[in-house]
C-alpha positions as CSV (number, residue, x, y, z in Angstrom):
1,M,0.0,0.0,0.0
2,K,2.9,2.3,0.7
3,I,4.2,2.0,-2.9
4,L,1.0,3.0,-4.6
5,Y,1.8,6.8,-4.3
6,L,5.0,6.1,-6.3
7,L,3.4,3.9,-9.0
8,F,0.4,6.2,-9.7
9,P,2.5,9.2,-11.1
10,F,4.6,6.7,-13.2
11,F,1.5,5.2,-14.7
12,L,0.1,8.6,-15.6
13,L,3.3,9.7,-17.3
14,L,3.4,6.4,-19.2
15,V,-0.1,6.8,-20.5
16,Q,0.2,10.5,-21.3
17,D,3.4,9.9,-23.3
18,A,1.9,7.1,-25.3
19,A,-1.3,9.0,-26.3
20,G,0.4,12.4,-26.9
21,S,3.0,11.2,-29.3
22,V,0.5,9.4,-31.6
23,I,-1.6,12.5,-31.7
24,G,1.4,14.7,-32.5
25,C,2.4,12.3,-35.3
26,R,-1.1,12.6,-36.8
27,R,-1.0,16.4,-36.6
28,R,2.2,16.2,-38.8
29,R,0.1,14.1,-41.2
30,G,2.2,11.1,-40.4
31,F,1.6,7.5,-39.3
32,C,3.1,5.2,-36.7
33,T,4.7,1.9,-37.6
34,F,7.1,-0.7,-36.2
35,G,10.4,-0.9,-38.0
36,R,11.3,0.8,-41.2
37,C,9.2,2.2,-44.1
38,R,9.9,2.3,-47.8
39,Y,11.1,5.1,-50.1
40,P,8.3,7.7,-50.4
41,T,8.3,8.2,-46.6
42,T,10.7,9.8,-44.2
43,P,10.9,9.7,-40.4
44,V,9.6,12.8,-38.6
45,G,9.6,11.6,-35.0
46,R,8.9,8.9,-32.5
47,C,5.5,7.5,-31.4
48,S,7.0,5.3,-28.7
49,R,10.2,3.5,-27.9
50,F,9.7,0.9,-30.7
51,R,7.4,2.9,-33.1
52,T,8.5,5.6,-35.5
53,C,6.4,8.4,-37.0
54,W,6.7,8.5,-40.8
55,C,5.4,11.0,-43.2
56,L,5.2,11.1,-47.0
57,L,7.9,13.2,-48.7
58,W,5.4,14.8,-51.1
59,G,2.4,15.0,-48.8
């Protein structure tokens, strides 16, 4: 019970970071994927630790 006050802020930061980065990626007209994308796209940011935000070069 004593550790709950430490876990709660960590959980909130984790959830906030995951949702905010995907929304930020969509604002840049991008999309989130695992791994790499092909030629007409370029990386514009990170959605999470393992996902990258990609955007079309001519979009």
